[in-house]
C-alpha positions in Angstrom: -10.2 23.5 -36.9 -12.7 22.6 -39.7 -10.9 19.3 -40.0 -11.3 18.5 -36.4 -15.1 19.2 -36.6 -15.4 17.3 -39.6 -13.7 14.4 -37.8 -16.0 14.8 -34.8 -19.1 14.6 -37.1 -17.9 11.1 -38.4 -18.1 9.6 -35.1 -21.8 8.2 -34.2 -23.6 10.0 -31.5 -23.7 6.9 -29.2 -20.0 6.7 -29.3 -19.6 10.2 -29.0 -21.7 10.2 -25.6 -19.4 7.1 -24.4 -16.4 8.9 -25.1 -17.5 12.0 -23.0 -18.2 9.8 -20.0 -15.0 8.0 -20.5 -13.0 11.3 -20.7 -15.0 12.4 -17.4 -13.8 9.3 -15.6 -10.3 9.5 -16.8 -10.2 13.2 -15.3 -11.4 11.8 -11.8 -9.0 8.8 -12.0 -6.2 11.5 -12.8 -7.2 13.4 -9.7 -7.2 10.5 -7.6 -4.1 9.4 -8.7 -2.4 12.7 -7.9 -3.7 12.6 -4.5 -2.2 9.4 -3.9 1.2 10.3 -4.9 0.9 13.4 -3.0 0.2 11.4 0.3 3.3 9.3 -0.2 5.9 11.7 1.2 4.0 12.4 4.4 3.1 8.9 4.9 6.9 8.2 4.6 7.7 11.0 7.1 5.3 9.5 9.7 6.9 5.8 9.1 10.4 6.9 9.6 9.5 9.2 12.7 6.2 8.1 14.3 6.5 10.7 17.1 5.7 13.4 14.2 2.3 12.2 14.1 1.7 13.5 17.6 2.9 16.8 16.7 -0.2 17.7 15.0 -3.1 19.4 17.0 -5.9 17.0 15.4 -4.0 13.7 16.6 -3.3 15.1 20.2 -6.9 15.8 20.2 -8.0 12.4 19.4 -5.4 11.0 21.9 -6.8 13.2 24.6 -10.5 12.6 23.5 -10.2 8.8 23.6 -7.7 8.5 26.6 -5.3 6.4 24.4 -1.7 6.0 25.6 0.6 7.8 22.9 2.4 4.4 22.0 -1.0 2.6 21.5 -2.2 5.5 19.3 0.7 5.2 16.9 0.1 1.3 16.7 -3.4 1.8 16.1 -2.9 4.3 13.5 -0.6 2.1 11.5 -3.1 -0.8 11.8 -5.8 1.4 10.7 -3.8 2.7 7.6 -2.1 -0.6 6.4 -4.5 -3.0 7.4 -7.6 -2.5 5.1 
């Protein structure tokens, strides 16, 4: 442990502050990357069976609120997701 402290004391303070910011940014990037991989399987499930999208209460509420035909909703959803 004392070796680690002595190595840290060799680093200039400016570089130490930058290193802390880089570690924080890497941590947030790691969380965002994990969410991206976690969304892959549900997205594939919807692509393979678009009717599954209408099984959720939230999407049914959107379809009912905006009076969108179900087939059009699926098309609009995929346009919104993949055409950014």
